[in-house]
N, C-alpha and C positions, 0 to 999 in steps of 0.2 A: 585269511578272513574266516571267522566261524560262521556256521549256518545262521546263528542268531543275528550276526552283523550283516549278513547278506540277505536277510529277509526283506520283503517289499516294505513292510512297516518301518524298518530301520532306515531304508533309503528315503522313504517319504518324509520321515521325521527329520532326517539330515538335510534334505532339500528345503523343507519348511523353515528350518533354522537359518539356512542360507538366505531365504527370502526375508526373514525377520531382521537379520543382521545387516543386510545391504539394501540400499535404495534401488540399485539396478543389479540384476543377476545376469551375467553373460553366459553364453554357451560354454566358453572356456571354464568358467566357475563350476558349471554343472558337470563338465567332463572331468575336472579335477576331483570333484566330490564323489563321482561314481567309480573312479579308478580307470586305468587304461587297458587292462588285460581282459576284463570280462565284457564280452559283447552283448550278452543278454540284457543287462540294464539299459544299454544304449539303444536297444530296439524297444524295450518295454516302457521305460519311463517317458520318453518323448511322446509315444503313442498314447499312453495314459493321460498325459498332460493335455493332449489334443482332445480327448474325450470330455475333459472338464469344461466348465464355462469359458475357460481361456481359449478353447478351440473356436469360439465364436468371433474372435478378432479377425477381421478380413485379412487374408494373405498369410496368416499364421499357419493354418493347416498345410498349405503348399510348402512353406518354409520348413516345417517339421518333416513333411514327407521327403523333401530334398535331403535333409540331414540323415534321416533313416536310410534312404537309398544309398547315400555315400557310405554309411556304416555297413550296410548289407553287401555292397559291392566289394568292400575290403574283406568281409567274411568269405564271399564267393571266391576271391582270388587268394585266400589263405594267409592274409596278413596276421601277424602276431600282436601288433599294437595299433591302436586307433589313431588315425590322422584325420583332421578336419581343416579345410582351408581357412585362412585368416578372416575372410569375409563372413563366414559362419561363426567362427570363434568369437568375434567381436560383437555379434548380435546380442542385444540385451532384452530382458523382460523386466517390467516393474517388480521390485522386490515384494511389494504388498500383494500383487496378483499371484506371484509364485507361492507366497505363504498361504493365501486363500485357496489356491488350487490344491495345495498339499493337504490343507485341512479337509477339503472336500473328499480327498482320496483316503483319509485315515481309516474310515470304517470299511470301505471295500478292500483296502490293503490287508487289514486284519483278517477278514473273511478269506481272502485269497491265500494268505499264509497258512490258514488252517486246512484248506482244501488241497493245495498243491503239495506233492511229495515225490521223491524219486521213484519213477516207474518207467518201464520200457526204455531203459537208459541207452539202448542201442540206437534209438532215434536222436540222441543228443550227441552222438559221435560226429566225426568229420563229415560223413555223407549226409547225415541229418541236418547238420549245421549249414551245409551248402544248399540243401533243399529249402530250408527256412529262408536263407538269404535270397535265393531266387524268387520265392513267393513274395517276400517283402518288397523286392524291387517292382514286381508286377503290380502289387497292391498300391504302392506309392504312386505309380503312374496313373492310377484312377482318381487320385485325390484332387488335382487341379480342376477337372471338370465337375466333380462332385461338390466342390466348394461353392458352386453356384446355388446349391440348395442348402439352406441352413442346417448345419450339423450332419449332413449326409456323409461327409468324409469320416465321421466317427465309425462307420461300418467297417471299412478296410482297416482303420486304426485299431479297432477292437481285436481283429484277427492278428494284427502285428503284435499288439500288446500281449495277447495270449501266448503267441509263439515265443516272444522274448521272455515272458515269465517262465514258460516251460524250460527254456534254456538255463535260466537263472538257478532253478532248483532241480534240473535234470529230470523233469517230468515229461517223458516222451508221449504219454497218453494225451496230455493237454496239447502238445505240439501236433499230434496226429489229428485230433478233433479240430483244432484251429486251422490246420492245413487243408483238411477236407472241406471245412466251411469256406475257406478262402477260395479254393478251387471251384466250388459250386457258385460262389458269389461272382467270381471272375467270369465263369461260363455264362451265368445269367446276364451279366453286363454285356458281354460280347454278343450274345444272342439278341439282346435288346438293340444294340448299336447296328448289327447287321440286318436285323429283321425290320 
């Protein structure tokens, strides 16, 4: 796959076309569209979808967090191919909602594609990948309680999306900044809960 084909704009366009062509878009359809070997899009795209107005659908942020946590767990344990249980694979979103969500993402995707580039690639190797996976799992665990506040779950999802995008283009600097932000956010949440 060329760098042009693997750009966020290309993925957003592809998923938007999927929403336009189908009345219902399943998680399986999305997985097939993104490919099975690259884990970055499977962290970034669902997290970005959660940040759009689609994320306001009750229960959807928790479902997205569950899917991301499953992907992250597979990264953590070194799997080569993505596996999702049938109950998640069969879940569907309204095609029109997917299309509108991807239209909303077009402009940010273009900006992200211009800003991200390969840097600090040692952070995108196996050790960095596992650190990202662990942080994603911890961030996903914060989503169900945050869902009680409208769009509050977009905060951990923003960090997950940034790390996933960093993996997609091998931008270790973005991963580092997102990971530090995630750690600060998790620390703040923990202090609030314990305090």
